[in-house]
C-alpha positions in Angstrom: -19.9 5.6 -21.8 -19.9 4.4 -18.2 -19.0 6.8 -15.4 -17.5 5.3 -12.2 -16.6 6.9 -8.9 -13.2 5.7 -7.7 -12.1 6.1 -4.1 -8.3 6.7 -4.0 -5.9 6.7 -1.1 -2.5 8.4 -1.0 -0.4 5.6 0.5 2.1 8.0 2.1 -0.3 10.4 3.8 -3.4 8.3 4.1 -5.6 11.0 2.6 -8.7 9.8 0.8 -10.0 11.4 -2.5 -12.8 10.6 -4.9 -12.5 10.8 -8.7 -15.4 10.4 -11.1 -14.2 9.1 -14.5 -15.4 7.5 -17.7 -14.3 3.8 -18.0 -13.5 4.5 -21.7 -10.7 6.7 -20.6 -7.1 5.6 -20.1 -5.2 5.1 -16.8 -3.3 8.3 -17.8 -6.5 10.3 -17.6 -7.1 8.9 -14.2 -3.5 10.0 -13.2 -4.4 13.5 -14.4 -7.7 13.6 -12.5 -6.0 12.4 -9.3 -3.2 14.9 -9.7 -5.8 17.7 -10.0 -7.7 16.5 -6.8 -4.4 16.2 -4.9 -3.2 19.6 -6.2 -0.1 17.7 -7.1 2.6 20.1 -8.5 4.6 17.4 -10.3 3.8 15.6 -13.5 0.7 13.5 -13.3 2.6 10.7 -15.0 4.8 10.5 -11.9 1.9 9.3 -9.8 2.0 5.5 -9.4 -1.5 3.9 -9.4 -2.4 0.4 -8.1 -5.7 -1.3 -8.0 -6.8 -1.9 -4.4 -8.0 -5.4 -4.9 -7.3 -8.4 -2.8 -6.1 -11.8 -4.0 -9.7 -13.0 -4.2 -10.5 -10.1 -6.6 -12.6 -8.1 -4.0 -12.0 -4.4 -3.5 -10.5 -3.3 -0.1 -13.2 -2.6 2.4 -13.1 0.8 4.1 -13.8 -0.6 7.6 -11.0 -3.2 7.3 -8.0 -2.9 9.6 -5.7 -2.5 6.5 -7.6 0.6 5.4 -7.9 2.0 8.9 -4.1 1.7 9.3 -3.5 3.1 5.8 -5.5 6.2 6.6 -3.1 6.8 9.5 -0.1 6.4 7.2 0.8 2.8 8.2 1.4 0.3 5.4 0.4 -3.2 6.3 1.8 -6.3 4.6 -1.3 -6.3 2.3 -0.8 -2.7 1.2 2.9 -3.4 0.6 1.9 -6.4 -1.6 -0.6 -4.4 -3.5 1.8 -1.6 -4.3 4.6 -3.8 -5.7 6.2 -2.3 -8.8 4.9 -5.2 -11.0 1.3 -4.3 -10.0 1.5 -0.7 -11.2 -1.2 0.4 -13.6 0.2 1.6 -17.0 -0.9 5.0 -18.3 -1.7 3.6 -21.8 -4.1 1.0 -20.5 -7.9 1.5 -20.9 -9.7 1.7 -17.6 -12.4 -0.7 -18.8 -9.6 -3.3 -19.3 -8.1 -2.7 -15.9 -11.6 -3.0 -14.2 -12.7 -6.1 -16.2 -13.8 -8.9 -14.0 -14.1 -6.6 -10.9 -17.3 -5.9 -9.0 -18.6 -2.4 -9.9 -17.0 0.1 -7.6 -19.3 1.2 -4.8 -19.3 2.9 -1.4 -17.3 1.8 1.6 -14.5 0.5 -0.7 -11.1 1.7 -1.7 -10.4 1.3 -5.4 -7.0 2.9 -6.2 -3.8 3.2 -4.1 -1.7 6.2 -5.1 2.0 6.5 -4.5 3.3 10.0 -4.9 
């Protein structure tokens, strides 16, 4: 059992939230955890989740211009590319499979983009 801390950003509002979750859980569990943190009144399964990883496989860096703009509610070309429908994480996928090959999540990074 490996617990990770994932930094999530609501793409619409730019709000940042943190979720601690076991990598043996499914993406659906992550949706539920994020819905709780956001106090989202809809179904957790309606939240669309996307990995915040660049083409080179690196996590988005918090001090980057893309993230600074995202926190102000502005979607840059990179954020739009990362949140394309074909990039959406599927509820039935294990988190450990989704995170395979990625550097372990750490501070000053964004890990999940959330579309409400």
